[in-house]
SEFIBA-635769 format. One record per residue: x, y, z negated of N, C-alpha, C in turn; chain; residue number from 1; residue in one letter. Coordinates in Angstrom, 1 decimal. Layout:
N
   n.east   n.north     n.up   ca.east   ca.north    ca.up   c.east   c.north     c.up   chain     n   res
        X         Y        Z         X          Y        Z        X         Y        Z       A   NUM     A
...
REM end
This chain:
288
   n.east   n.north     n.up   ca.east   ca.north    ca.up   c.east   c.north     c.up   chain     n   res
     -7.1     -25.7    -40.3      -6.5      -26.0    -39.0     -5.1     -26.6    -39.2       A     1     X
     -4.8     -27.7    -38.5      -3.4      -28.3    -38.7     -2.4     -27.4    -38.0       A     2     X
     -1.1     -27.8    -38.3       0.0      -27.0    -37.8      0.1     -27.2    -36.3       A     3     X
     -0.2     -28.4    -35.8      -0.2      -28.6    -34.3     -1.3     -27.9    -33.6       A     4     X
     -2.5     -27.8    -34.3      -3.6      -27.0    -33.7     -3.3     -25.6    -33.7       A     5     X
     -2.6     -25.1    -34.7      -2.2      -23.7    -34.8     -1.3     -23.3    -33.7       A     6     X
     -0.3     -24.2    -33.4       0.7      -24.0    -32.4      0.0     -24.0    -31.0       A     7     X
     -1.0     -24.9    -30.9      -1.7      -25.0    -29.6     -2.5     -23.8    -29.3       A     8     X
     -3.1     -23.2    -30.4      -4.0      -22.0    -30.2     -3.1     -20.8    -29.9       A     9     X
     -1.8     -20.8    -30.3      -1.0      -19.7    -30.1     -0.2     -19.8    -28.7       A    10     X
     -0.4     -20.9    -28.1       0.3      -21.1    -26.8     -0.3     -20.1    -25.8       A    11     X
      0.6     -19.3    -25.1       0.1      -18.3    -24.1     -0.6     -19.0    -22.9       A    12     X
     -1.6     -18.3    -22.4      -2.2      -18.8    -21.2     -1.4     -18.4    -20.0       A    13     X
     -0.9     -19.3    -19.2       0.0      -19.0    -18.1     -0.8     -19.0    -16.8       A    14     X
     -2.1     -19.1    -16.8      -2.9      -19.0    -15.6     -3.3     -17.6    -15.3       A    15     X
     -3.0     -17.2    -14.0      -3.3      -15.8    -13.6     -4.0     -16.0    -12.2       A    16     X
     -5.2     -15.4    -12.1      -5.9      -15.4    -10.8     -6.2     -14.0    -10.4       A    17     X
     -5.8     -13.6     -9.2      -6.1      -12.3     -8.6     -6.5     -12.5     -7.2       A    18     X
     -6.7     -11.4     -6.5      -7.1      -11.5     -5.1     -7.0     -10.2     -4.4       A    19     X
     -7.3     -10.2     -3.1      -7.2       -9.0     -2.2     -8.6      -8.9     -1.5       A    20     X
     -9.2      -7.8     -1.6     -10.5       -7.5     -0.9    -10.2      -6.5      0.2       A    21     X
    -10.6      -6.9      1.4     -10.4       -6.1      2.6    -10.9      -6.8      3.9       A    22     X
    -10.8      -6.0      5.0     -11.2       -6.6      6.3     -9.9      -6.9      7.0       A    23     X
     -9.9      -8.0      7.8      -8.8       -8.4      8.6     -7.5      -8.6      7.8       A    24     X
     -7.6      -9.4      6.7      -6.4       -9.5      5.8     -5.8     -10.9      5.9       A    25     X
     -6.1     -11.7      6.9      -5.7      -13.1      6.9     -4.1     -13.2      7.1       A    26     X
     -3.5     -12.2      7.6      -2.1      -12.2      7.9     -1.3     -11.5      6.8       A    27     X
     -2.0     -11.1      5.7      -1.3      -10.4      4.6     -0.2     -11.2      4.0       A    28     X
      0.9     -10.5      3.7       2.1      -11.2      3.1      2.0     -11.0      1.6       A    29     X
      1.1     -10.3      1.1       1.0      -10.0     -0.4      0.7     -11.3     -1.2       A    30     X
     -0.1     -12.2     -0.8      -0.3      -13.4     -1.6      1.0     -14.2     -1.9       A    31     X
      1.8     -14.3     -0.8       3.0      -15.1     -1.0      4.0     -14.4     -1.9       A    32     X
      4.1     -13.1     -1.8       5.0      -12.3     -2.7      4.5     -12.5     -4.2       A    33     X
      3.3     -12.4     -4.4       2.8      -12.5     -5.8      2.9     -13.9     -6.3       A    34     X
      2.6     -14.9     -5.5       2.6      -16.3     -6.0      4.1     -16.8     -6.3       A    35     X
      5.0     -16.4     -5.4       6.4      -16.8     -5.6      6.9     -16.1     -6.8       A    36     X
      6.6     -14.8     -7.1       7.0      -14.1     -8.3      6.5     -14.8     -9.5       A    37     X
      5.2     -15.1     -9.4       4.6      -15.8    -10.6      5.2     -17.1    -10.9       A    38     X
      5.5     -17.9     -9.8       6.1      -19.2    -10.0      7.5     -19.0    -10.7       A    39     X
      8.2     -18.0    -10.3       9.6      -17.8    -10.9      9.5     -17.5    -12.3       A    40     X
      8.4     -16.9    -12.8       8.2      -16.6    -14.2      7.4     -17.7    -15.0       A    41     X
      7.2     -18.8    -14.3       6.5      -19.9    -15.0      5.0     -19.8    -15.1       A    42     X
      4.4     -18.9    -14.2       3.0      -18.7    -14.3      2.3     -19.5    -13.2       A    43     X
      1.1     -20.0    -13.6       0.2      -20.6    -12.6     -0.6     -19.5    -12.0       A    44     X
      0.0     -19.1    -10.9      -0.5      -17.8    -10.3     -1.3     -18.1     -9.0       A    45     X
     -2.5     -17.7     -8.9      -3.3      -17.9     -7.7     -3.8     -16.6     -7.1       A    46     X
     -3.6     -16.4     -5.8      -4.0      -15.2     -5.1     -4.9     -15.5     -4.0       A    47     X
     -6.1     -15.0     -4.0      -7.1      -15.3     -3.0     -7.3     -14.2     -2.1       A    48     X
     -7.6     -14.5     -0.8      -8.0      -13.5      0.2     -9.5     -13.4      0.2       A    49     X
    -10.1     -12.2      0.1     -11.5      -12.0      0.0    -11.9     -11.0      1.1       A    50     X
    -12.3     -11.6      2.2     -12.7      -10.8      3.4    -14.2     -10.9      3.5       A    51     X
    -15.0      -9.9      3.2     -16.5      -10.0      3.2    -17.0     -10.4      4.6       A    52     X
    -16.3     -10.1      5.6     -16.7      -10.4      7.0    -16.6     -11.9      7.3       A    53     X
    -15.9     -12.6      6.4     -15.7      -14.1      6.6    -16.6     -14.8      5.6       A    54     X
    -17.5     -14.1      4.9     -18.3      -14.8      3.9    -19.8     -14.7      4.3       A    55     X
    -20.5     -15.7      3.9     -22.0      -15.8      4.2    -22.7     -14.5      3.7       A    56     X
    -23.4     -13.9      4.6     -24.2      -12.7      4.2    -23.4     -11.4      4.0       A    57     X
    -22.1     -11.5      4.3     -21.2      -10.3      4.1    -21.6      -9.5      2.8       A    58     X
    -21.2     -10.1      1.7     -21.6       -9.4      0.4    -21.0      -8.0      0.3       A    59     X
    -21.7      -7.1     -0.4     -21.2       -5.8     -0.6    -20.0      -5.8     -1.6       A    60     X
    -19.3      -4.7     -1.6     -18.1       -4.5     -2.5    -18.5      -4.7     -4.0       A    61     X
    -19.6      -4.1     -4.4     -20.0       -4.3     -5.8    -20.2      -5.7     -6.2       A    62     X
    -20.8      -6.5     -5.3     -21.0       -7.9     -5.6    -19.7      -8.7     -5.7       A    63     X
    -18.7      -8.3     -4.8     -17.4       -9.0     -4.9    -16.6      -8.7     -6.1       A    64     X
    -16.7      -7.4     -6.6     -16.1       -7.1     -7.9    -16.7      -7.8     -9.0       A    65     X
    -18.0      -7.8     -9.1     -18.7       -8.5    -10.1    -18.4     -10.0    -10.2       A    66     X
    -18.3     -10.6     -9.0     -18.0      -12.0     -8.9    -16.6     -12.3     -9.4       A    67     X
    -15.6     -11.5     -9.0     -14.2      -11.7     -9.4    -14.1     -11.5    -10.9       A    68     X
    -14.7     -10.5    -11.5     -14.6      -10.2    -12.9    -15.2     -11.4    -13.7       A    69     X
    -16.4     -11.8    -13.3     -17.1      -12.9    -14.0    -16.3     -14.2    -13.9       A    70     X
    -15.5     -14.4    -12.8     -14.7      -15.6    -12.6    -13.4     -15.6    -13.4       A    71     X
    -13.1     -14.5    -14.1     -11.9      -14.5    -14.9    -10.7     -13.9    -14.2       A    72     X
    -10.9     -13.2    -13.1      -9.7      -12.7    -12.4     -9.0     -11.6    -13.3       A    73     X
     -7.7     -11.6    -13.2      -7.0      -10.6    -13.9     -7.1      -9.2    -13.2       A    74     X
     -7.3      -9.3    -11.9      -7.5       -8.0    -11.1     -7.6      -8.3     -9.7       A    75     X
     -7.6      -7.2     -8.9      -7.7       -7.3     -7.5     -6.9      -6.2     -6.8       A    76     X
     -6.3      -6.6     -5.7      -5.8       -5.5     -4.8     -6.9      -5.1     -3.8       A    77     X
     -6.9      -3.9     -3.4      -8.0       -3.4     -2.6     -7.3      -2.7     -1.3       A    78     X
     -7.8      -3.1     -0.2      -7.3       -2.5      1.0     -8.4      -2.0      2.0       A    79     X
     -8.1      -1.6      3.2      -9.0       -1.1      4.1    -10.3      -2.0      4.3       A    80     X
    -11.5      -1.4      4.2     -11.8        0.1      4.2    -12.3       0.5      2.8       A    81     X
    -11.9      -0.1      1.7     -12.5        0.0      0.4    -11.8       0.9     -0.6       A    82     X
    -10.6       1.5     -0.3      -9.8        2.1     -1.2    -10.5       3.3     -1.9       A    83     X
    -11.3       4.0     -1.2     -12.1        5.1     -1.8    -13.4       4.6     -2.4       A    84     X
    -14.1       3.7     -1.7     -15.4        3.3     -2.1    -15.4       2.6     -3.4       A    85     X
    -14.3       1.9     -3.7     -14.2        1.1     -5.0    -14.2       2.0     -6.2       A    86     X
    -13.8       3.2     -6.1     -13.7        4.1     -7.2    -15.0       4.3     -8.0       A    87     X
    -16.1       4.3     -7.4     -17.4        4.5     -8.0    -17.8       3.3     -8.9       A    88     X
    -17.0       2.2     -8.8     -17.4        0.9     -9.5    -16.4       0.7    -10.7       A    89     X
    -15.6       1.7    -11.0     -14.5        1.5    -12.0    -14.8       2.4    -13.3       A    90     X
    -14.2       2.0    -14.4     -14.4        2.7    -15.7    -13.4       3.7    -15.9       A    91     X
    -12.2       3.5    -15.4     -11.1        4.5    -15.7    -10.1       4.4    -14.6       A    92     X
     -9.5       5.6    -14.3      -8.5        5.7    -13.2     -7.2       6.2    -13.8       A    93     X
     -6.1       5.7    -13.2      -4.8        6.1    -13.6     -4.5       7.5    -13.0       A    94     X
     -3.5       8.1    -13.5      -3.1        9.5    -13.0     -2.9       9.5    -11.5       A    95     X
     -2.2       8.4    -11.1      -1.9        8.3     -9.6     -3.1       8.2     -8.8       A    96     X
     -4.0       7.3     -9.3      -5.3        7.1     -8.6     -6.1       8.4     -8.5       A    97     X
     -6.2       9.1     -9.6      -6.9       10.4     -9.6     -6.3      11.4     -8.7       A    98     X
     -4.9      11.4     -8.7      -4.2       12.4     -7.8     -4.5      12.1     -6.3       A    99     X
     -4.4      10.8     -6.0      -4.5       10.4     -4.6     -5.9      10.3     -4.1       A   100     X
     -6.8      10.0     -5.1      -8.2        9.9     -4.7     -8.5       8.6     -4.0       A   101     X
     -7.7       7.5     -4.3      -7.9        6.2     -3.7     -7.3       5.2     -4.7       A   102     X
     -7.9       4.0     -4.6      -7.4        2.9     -5.5     -7.1       1.7     -4.7       A   103     X
     -5.9       1.1     -4.9      -5.6       -0.2     -4.2     -5.3      -1.3     -5.2       A   104     X
     -5.5      -1.0     -6.5      -5.3       -2.1     -7.5     -6.3      -1.9     -8.6       A   105     X
     -7.1      -3.0     -8.9      -8.0       -2.9    -10.0     -7.6      -4.0    -11.0       A   106     X
     -7.6      -3.6    -12.3      -7.2       -4.5    -13.4     -8.5      -4.7    -14.2       A   107     X
     -8.8      -5.9    -14.5      -9.9       -6.2    -15.4     -9.3      -6.5    -16.8       A   108     X
     -9.8      -5.7    -17.8      -9.2       -5.9    -19.1    -10.2      -5.4    -20.2       A   109     X
    -10.5      -6.3    -21.2     -11.4       -6.0    -22.3    -12.7      -5.5    -21.8       A   110     X
    -13.2      -6.1    -20.8     -14.6       -5.8    -20.3    -14.7      -4.5    -19.5       A   111     X
    -13.5      -3.9    -19.2     -13.5       -2.7    -18.4    -12.7      -2.9    -17.1       A   112     X
    -12.9      -1.9    -16.2     -12.2       -2.0    -14.9    -11.3      -0.7    -14.8       A   113     X
    -10.0      -1.0    -14.6      -9.1        0.1    -14.5     -8.5       0.2    -13.1       A   114     X
     -8.6       1.4    -12.5      -8.2        1.6    -11.1     -6.8       2.3    -11.0       A   115     X
     -5.9       1.7    -10.2      -4.6        2.2    -10.0     -4.3       2.4     -8.6       A   116     X
     -3.2       3.2     -8.3      -2.8        3.3     -6.9     -1.3       3.0     -6.9       A   117     X
     -0.9       1.8     -6.4       0.5        1.5     -6.4      1.1       1.8     -5.0       A   118     X
      0.3       2.2     -4.0       0.8        2.7     -2.8      1.7       4.0     -3.0       A   119     X
      1.2       4.8     -3.9       1.9        6.1     -4.2      3.3       5.8     -4.6       A   120     X
      3.5       5.0     -5.7       4.9        4.7     -6.1      5.6       3.9     -5.1       A   121     X
      4.9       3.0     -4.4       5.5        2.1     -3.5      6.2       2.8     -2.3       A   122     X
      5.5       3.8     -1.8       6.1        4.6     -0.7      7.2       5.4     -1.1       A   123     X
      7.1       6.1     -2.3       8.2        6.9     -2.8      9.4       6.1     -3.1       A   124     X
      9.3       4.9     -3.6      10.4        4.0     -3.9     11.0       3.5     -2.5       A   125     X
     10.2       3.3     -1.6      10.6        2.8     -0.3     11.5       3.9      0.4       A   126     X
     11.1       5.2      0.3      11.8        6.3      0.8     13.2       6.4      0.1       A   127     X
     13.2       6.3     -1.2      14.4        6.4     -1.9     15.4       5.3     -1.5       A   128     X
     14.9       4.1     -1.2      15.8        3.0     -0.9     16.1       2.9      0.6       A   129     X
     15.1       3.3      1.4      15.2        3.0      2.9     15.7       4.2      3.7       A   130     X
     15.4       5.4      3.2      15.9        6.6      3.9     16.5       7.7      2.9       A   131     X
     17.5       7.3      2.2      18.1        8.2      1.3     18.8       9.4      2.0       A   132     X
     18.6      10.6      1.4      19.3       11.7      1.9     18.7      12.4      3.1       A   133     X
     17.5      12.0      3.6      17.0       12.6      4.7     16.5      14.0      4.4       A   134     X
     16.4      14.8      5.4      15.9       16.2      5.3     14.4      16.2      5.0       A   135     X
     14.0      16.8      3.9      12.6       16.8      3.4     12.1      18.2      3.5       A   136     X
     12.7      19.1      4.3      12.2       20.5      4.4     10.8      20.5      5.0       A   137     X
     10.6      19.8      6.1       9.3       19.8      6.8      9.0      18.4      7.3       A   138     X
      7.9      17.9      7.0       7.5       16.5      7.4      6.1      16.5      8.0       A   139     X
      6.0      15.8      9.1       4.7       15.6      9.7      4.1      14.3      9.3       A   140     X
      2.9      14.3      8.7       2.2       13.1      8.3      1.1      12.8      9.2       A   141     X
      1.1      11.6      9.8       0.0       11.2     10.7     -1.0      10.3      9.9       A   142     X
     -2.2      10.8      9.6      -3.2       10.0      8.9     -3.5      10.5      7.6       A   143     X
     -4.8      10.8      7.3      -5.2       11.4      6.0     -6.2      10.5      5.3       A   144     X
     -6.1       9.2      5.6      -7.1        8.2      4.9     -6.5       7.8      3.6       A   145     X
     -7.0       6.6      3.1      -6.6        6.2      1.8     -5.1       6.0      1.6       A   146     X
     -4.4       5.4      2.6      -3.0        5.2      2.6     -2.3       6.6      2.8       A   147     X
     -2.9       7.4      3.7      -2.3        8.7      4.0     -2.3       9.6      2.8       A   148     X
     -3.3       9.5      1.9      -3.4       10.3      0.7     -2.2       9.9     -0.2       A   149     X
     -2.0       8.6     -0.4      -0.9        8.2     -1.3      0.4       8.6     -0.7       A   150     X
      0.6       8.5      0.6       1.9        8.9      1.2      2.1      10.4      1.0       A   151     X
      1.0      11.2      1.3       1.2       12.6      1.2      1.6      13.1     -0.2       A   152     X
      1.0      12.5     -1.2       1.4       12.9     -2.6      2.8      12.4     -2.9       A   153     X
      3.1      11.2     -2.4       4.5       10.7     -2.7      5.5      11.7     -2.0       A   154     X
      5.2      12.1     -0.8       6.1       13.0     -0.1      6.3      14.3     -0.8       A   155     X
      5.3      14.8     -1.4       5.4       16.1     -2.1      6.2      15.9     -3.4       A   156     X
      6.0      14.7     -4.1       6.7       14.4     -5.3      8.2      14.2     -5.0       A   157     X
      8.5      13.7     -3.8       9.9       13.5     -3.3     10.6      14.8     -3.0       A   158     X
      9.8      15.9     -2.9      10.4       17.2     -2.6     10.2      17.8     -1.3       A   159     X
      9.2      17.3     -0.5       8.9       17.9      0.8      8.4      19.3      0.6       A   160     X
      9.0      20.2      1.3       8.6       21.6      1.1      7.4      22.0      1.9       A   161     X
      7.4      21.6      3.2       6.3       21.9      4.1      5.7      20.6      4.7       A   162     X
      4.5      20.3      4.2       3.9       19.0      4.6      2.8      19.3      5.7       A   163     X
      3.0      18.8      6.9       2.0       19.1      8.0      1.2      17.8      8.2       A   164     X
     -0.1      17.9      8.1      -1.0       16.7      8.2     -1.9      16.7      9.4       A   165     X
     -1.8      15.6     10.2      -2.6       15.5     11.4     -3.5      14.3     11.2       A   166     X
     -4.8      14.4     11.5      -5.7       13.3     11.5     -6.8      13.5     12.6       A   167     X
     -7.3      12.4     13.1      -8.4       12.6     14.1     -9.6      13.2     13.5       A   168     X
     -9.7      13.2     12.2     -10.8       13.9     11.5    -10.2      15.2     10.9       A   169     X
    -10.5      16.4     11.5      -9.9       17.6     10.9    -10.3      17.9      9.5       A   170     X
    -11.5      17.4      9.1     -12.0       17.6      7.8    -11.2      16.8      6.8       A   171     X
    -10.8      15.6      7.1     -10.0       14.7      6.3     -8.6      15.4      6.1       A   172     X
     -8.1      15.9      7.2      -6.7       16.5      7.1     -6.8      17.8      6.3       A   173     X
     -7.9      18.5      6.4      -8.0       19.8      5.6     -8.2      19.5      4.1       A   174     X
     -8.9      18.4      3.8      -9.1       18.0      2.4     -7.8      17.6      1.8       A   175     X
     -7.0      16.8      2.5      -5.7       16.3      2.0     -4.7      17.5      1.9       A   176     X
     -4.8      18.4      2.8      -3.9       19.6      2.8     -4.2      20.4      1.6       A   177     X
     -5.5      20.6      1.3      -5.9       21.4      0.1     -5.4      20.7     -1.2       A   178     X
     -5.4      19.4     -1.3      -5.0       18.6     -2.4     -3.5      18.6     -2.7       A   179     X
     -2.8      18.7     -1.6      -1.3       18.6     -1.7     -0.6      19.9     -1.5       A   180     X
     -1.3      20.9     -1.1      -0.6       22.2     -0.8      0.1      22.1      0.6       A   181     X
     -0.4      21.2      1.4       0.1       21.0      2.8     -0.7      21.9      3.8       A   182     X
     -0.4      21.7      5.1      -1.1       22.4      6.1     -1.6      21.5      7.2       A   183     X
     -2.8      21.8      7.8      -3.3       21.0      8.8     -2.5      21.2     10.1       A   184     X
     -2.2      20.1     10.8      -1.5       20.2     12.0     -2.5      19.8     13.1       A   185     X
     -3.1      20.7     13.7      -4.1       20.4     14.8     -3.4      19.9     16.0       A   186     X
     -2.3      20.4     16.3      -1.5       19.9     17.5     -0.3      19.2     17.0       A   187     X
     -0.3      17.8     17.1       0.8       17.0     16.5      2.1      17.3     17.3       A   188     X
      2.0      17.6     18.6       3.3       17.8     19.3      4.0      19.1     18.8       A   189     X
      3.2      20.1     18.6       3.7       21.4     18.1      4.3      21.2     16.7       A   190     X
      3.6      20.4     15.9       4.0       20.2     14.5      5.3      19.3     14.5       A   191     X
      5.4      18.4     15.4       6.7       17.6     15.5      7.9      18.4     15.9       A   192     X
      7.6      19.5     16.6       8.7       20.4     17.0      9.3      21.1     15.8       A   193     X
      8.5      21.3     14.8       8.9       22.0     13.6      9.4      21.0     12.5       A   194     X
      8.9      19.8     12.5       9.2       18.8     11.4     10.6      18.2     11.6       A   195     X
     11.2      17.8     10.4      12.4       17.1     10.4     12.1      15.6     10.3       A   196     X
     11.0      15.2      9.7      10.6       13.8      9.6      9.2      13.6     10.1       A   197     X
      8.9      12.4     10.5       7.5       12.0     10.9      7.2      10.7     10.2       A   198     X
      6.0      10.7      9.6       5.5        9.4      8.9      4.2       9.0      9.5       A   199     X
      4.1       7.8      9.9       2.8        7.2     10.4      2.1       6.5      9.2       A   200     X
      0.9       7.0      8.8       0.1        6.4      7.8     -1.2       6.0      8.3       A   201     X
     -1.3       5.8      9.7      -2.5        5.3     10.3     -2.3       3.9     10.7       A   202     X
     -3.4       3.2     11.1      -3.3        1.8     11.5     -2.6       1.6     12.9       A   203     X
     -2.4       2.7     13.6      -1.9        2.6     14.9     -0.5       2.0     14.9       A   204     X
     -0.3       1.0     15.8       0.9        0.3     15.8      0.8      -1.2     15.3       A   205     X
     -0.3      -1.4     14.6      -0.5       -2.8     14.2     -0.8      -3.7     15.4       A   206     X
     -0.5      -5.0     15.2      -0.7       -5.9     16.3     -2.1      -5.8     16.9       A   207     X
     -3.1      -5.6     16.1      -4.5       -5.5     16.6     -4.8      -4.1     17.1       A   208     X
     -3.9      -3.1     16.9      -4.1       -1.8     17.3     -2.8      -1.2     17.9       A   209     X
     -2.4      -1.7     19.0      -1.1       -1.3     19.6     -1.1       0.2     20.0       A   210     X
      0.0       0.8     20.1       0.1        2.2     20.5      0.8       3.0     19.5       A   211     X
      0.7       4.3     19.6       1.3        5.2     18.6      0.3       6.3     18.3       A   212     X
      0.4       6.9     17.1      -0.5        7.9     16.7     -0.1       9.3     17.2       A   213     X
      1.1       9.3     17.8       1.6       10.6     18.4      2.4      10.2     19.7       A   214     X
      2.2      10.9     20.8       3.1       10.6     21.9      4.6      10.7     21.6       A   215     X
      5.3       9.6     21.8       6.7        9.6     21.4      7.6      10.5     22.2       A   216     X
      7.1      11.2     23.2       7.9       12.1     23.9      8.2      13.3     23.0       A   217     X
      7.4      13.5     21.9       7.7       14.6     21.0      8.8      14.3     19.9       A   218     X
      9.2      13.0     19.9      10.3       12.6     19.0     11.6      12.9     19.6       A   219     X
     12.5      13.5     18.8      13.9       13.8     19.2     14.9      13.1     18.3       A   220     X
     16.1      13.2     18.7      17.2       12.5     17.9     17.4      13.2     16.6       A   221     X
     16.8      14.4     16.4      16.9       15.1     15.1     15.9      14.6     14.1       A   222     X
     15.0      13.8     14.5      13.9       13.3     13.6     14.4      12.1     12.8       A   223     X
     13.8      11.9     11.6      13.8       10.6     11.0     12.3      10.1     11.1       A   224     X
     12.0       8.8     11.2      10.7        8.3     11.4     10.4       7.2     10.5       A   225     X
      9.3       7.2      9.8       8.9        6.1      8.9      7.5       5.7      9.3       A   226     X
      7.2       4.4      9.1       5.9        3.8      9.5      5.5       2.9      8.3       A   227     X
      4.2       3.0      7.9       3.8        2.1      6.8      3.3       0.7      7.3       A   228     X
      3.2       0.6      8.6       2.8       -0.6      9.2      4.0      -1.6      9.2       A   229     X
      3.7      -2.9      8.8       4.7       -3.9      8.8      4.4      -5.1      9.7       A   230     X
      3.3      -5.1     10.3       3.0       -6.2     11.2      2.5      -5.7     12.6       A   231     X
      3.4      -5.5     13.5       4.8       -6.0     13.5      5.7      -5.1     12.8       A   232     X
      6.9      -5.6     12.5       7.9       -4.9     11.8      8.4      -3.7     12.6       A   233     X
      8.6      -3.9     13.8       9.0       -2.8     14.7      7.8      -2.3     15.6       A   234     X
      7.1      -1.3     15.1       6.0       -0.8     15.9      6.5      -0.1     17.1       A   235     X
      5.6       0.3     18.0       6.1        1.0     19.2      6.7       2.3     18.8       A   236     X
      6.1       3.0     17.8       6.7        4.2     17.3      8.1       4.1     16.9       A   237     X
      8.4       3.0     16.1       9.8        2.8     15.6     10.7       2.4     16.7       A   238     X
     10.2       1.6     17.6      11.0        1.2     18.8     11.5       2.4     19.6       A   239     X
     10.5       3.3     19.9      10.8        4.4     20.7     11.8       5.4     19.9       A   240     X
     11.5       5.6     18.6      12.3        6.5     17.8     13.7       5.9     17.7       A   241     X
     13.9       4.6     17.5      15.2        4.0     17.4     16.0       4.1     18.6       A   242     X
     15.3       4.0     19.8      15.9        4.1     21.1     16.5       5.5     21.3       A   243     X
     16.0       6.5     20.6      16.5        7.8     20.7     17.5       8.1     19.6       A   244     X
     17.9       7.1     18.8      18.9        7.3     17.8     18.4       7.8     16.5       A   245     X
     17.1       7.8     16.2      16.6        8.3     15.0     16.8       7.3     13.8       A   246     X
     16.9       7.8     12.6      16.9        6.9     11.4     15.4       6.5     11.3       A   247     X
     15.2       5.2     11.0      13.8        4.7     10.9     13.6       3.8      9.7       A   248     X
     12.4       3.7      9.3      12.0        2.8      8.2     10.7       2.2      8.5       A   249     X
     10.6       0.9      8.5       9.3        0.2      8.7      8.5       0.1      7.4       A   250     X
      7.4      -0.6      7.4       6.5       -0.7      6.2      6.9      -1.7      5.2       A   251     X
      8.0      -2.5      5.4       8.3       -3.6      4.5      8.6      -3.1      3.1       A   252     X
      9.4      -2.1      2.9       9.7       -1.7      1.5      8.5      -1.2      0.8       A   253     X
      7.6      -0.4      1.5       6.4        0.0      0.8      5.5      -1.1      0.4       A   254     X
      5.4      -2.1      1.3       4.6       -3.3      0.9      5.2      -4.0     -0.3       A   255     X
      6.6      -4.1     -0.3       7.2       -4.8     -1.4      7.0      -4.1     -2.7       A   256     X
      7.3      -2.8     -2.7       7.2       -2.0     -4.0      5.8      -1.8     -4.5       A   257     X
      4.8      -1.7     -3.6       3.5       -1.6     -4.2      3.1      -2.9     -4.8       A   258     X
      3.6      -4.0     -4.2       3.3       -5.4     -4.8      4.0      -5.6     -6.1       A   259     X
      5.2      -5.1     -6.2       5.9       -5.2     -7.5      5.2      -4.5     -8.6       A   260     X
      4.7      -3.3     -8.3       3.9       -2.6     -9.4      2.6      -3.2     -9.7       A   261     X
      1.9      -3.7     -8.6       0.6       -4.4     -8.9      0.8      -5.6     -9.7       A   262     X
      1.9      -6.4     -9.4       2.1       -7.6    -10.2      2.3      -7.3    -11.7       A   263     X
      3.0      -6.2    -12.0       3.2       -5.8    -13.4      1.9      -5.4    -14.0       A   264     X
      1.1      -4.8    -13.3      -0.2       -4.4    -13.8     -1.1      -5.6    -14.1       A   265     X
     -1.1      -6.6    -13.2      -1.9       -7.8    -13.4     -1.4      -8.6    -14.6       A   266     X
     -0.1      -8.7    -14.7       0.5       -9.7    -15.7      1.1      -9.1    -16.9       A   267     X
      1.5      -7.9    -16.9       2.2       -7.3    -18.0      3.7      -7.7    -18.0       A   268     X
      4.1      -8.4    -16.9       5.5       -8.8    -16.8      6.2      -8.2    -15.5       A   269     X
      7.5      -8.1    -15.6       8.3       -7.5    -14.5      8.7      -8.6    -13.5       A   270     X
      8.3      -8.6    -12.3       8.7       -9.6    -11.3     10.1      -9.4    -10.8       A   271     X
     10.7     -10.5    -10.3      12.0      -10.4     -9.7     11.8      -9.9     -8.2       A   272     X
     12.3      -8.7     -7.9      12.1       -8.1     -6.6     12.7      -8.9     -5.5       A   273     X
     13.9      -9.6     -5.8      14.5      -10.4     -4.8     13.7     -11.6     -4.4       A   274     X
     12.9     -12.1     -5.4      12.0      -13.3     -5.1     10.9     -12.8     -4.2       A   275     X
     10.3     -11.6     -4.5       9.2      -11.1     -3.7      9.7     -10.7     -2.3       A   276     X
     10.9     -10.2     -2.2      11.4       -9.8     -0.9     11.7     -11.0      0.0       A   277     X
     12.2     -12.1     -0.7      12.4      -13.3      0.1     11.1     -13.9      0.6       A   278     X
     10.1     -13.9     -0.2       8.8      -14.4      0.2      8.2     -13.5      1.4       A   279     X
      8.4     -12.2      1.3       8.0      -11.4      2.4      8.8     -11.7      3.7       A   280     X
     10.1     -11.8      3.6      10.9      -12.1      4.8     10.7     -13.4      5.4       A   281     X
     10.2     -14.4      4.5      10.1      -15.7      5.1      9.1     -15.8      6.2       A   282     X
      8.2     -14.8      6.3       7.2      -14.8      7.4      8.0     -14.6      8.7       A   283     X
      9.0     -13.8      8.7       9.7      -13.5     10.0     10.5     -14.8     10.4       A   284     X
     11.0     -15.5      9.4      11.8      -16.7      9.8     10.8     -17.8     10.4       A   285     X
      9.6     -17.8      9.9       8.6      -18.8     10.5      8.2     -18.4     11.9       A   286     X
      8.4     -17.2     12.3       7.9      -16.8     13.6      9.1     -16.6     14.6       A   287     X
     10.3     -16.9     14.2      11.5      -16.8     15.1     12.0     -18.1     15.5       A   288     X
REM end
């Protein structure tokens, strides 16, 4: 082999293809964050939206995973409603994914599928940056689904002493409470009266699902309130809480930091957070 051929064979492949599997994902800001971060690192980065409801025959999750892996994808982000279902199709789970019991990031490597949960770290980092110093003695968590599980474990890791969990499914709330050492909150109003903070980890408040997961009459000026929803940025819950003088945090930082961690898992490189945040914020500029 000639010297030029040797150099050519050692040239790194800068092409990266990933995607997001989920329902109702057309307004996701994740592709822009990833592609801008990839471009800043000199990567030919492609991020596809894969919504089975928009595909012929509505292919099952297993077929979508097989197709992506066979096509050379580096990995996939996973969102509603597949964060738990995807686990049965993977070879190995990270500690965070095992702890949470849900996967939002799949990495294809060496013929195996590795499941991770970047929501866990993403929410914890969002709290550290967005609501530093808040009272973590008692927190009411609304929602015990895939995202709720990640948030619950993150809250406990952050130091929450008494975690109260409310969900429309009492069984789901009980299961998550057992896993985290929390308690089921059958009556969210009563739980809010005890809690210092309230976190919404349900889809309530999204543009397609307006409203709140708890009557905001139970929110007082003594509460801090966080919402994982970011479309819209200011959900009804946050608007009402802000009007009462509460410290609030929307879902932007969680979306950013889970994407930062996923990008690193896909590429092995550290993205520029400011580039990703600028891509995220650009959506607001386009709509103003």
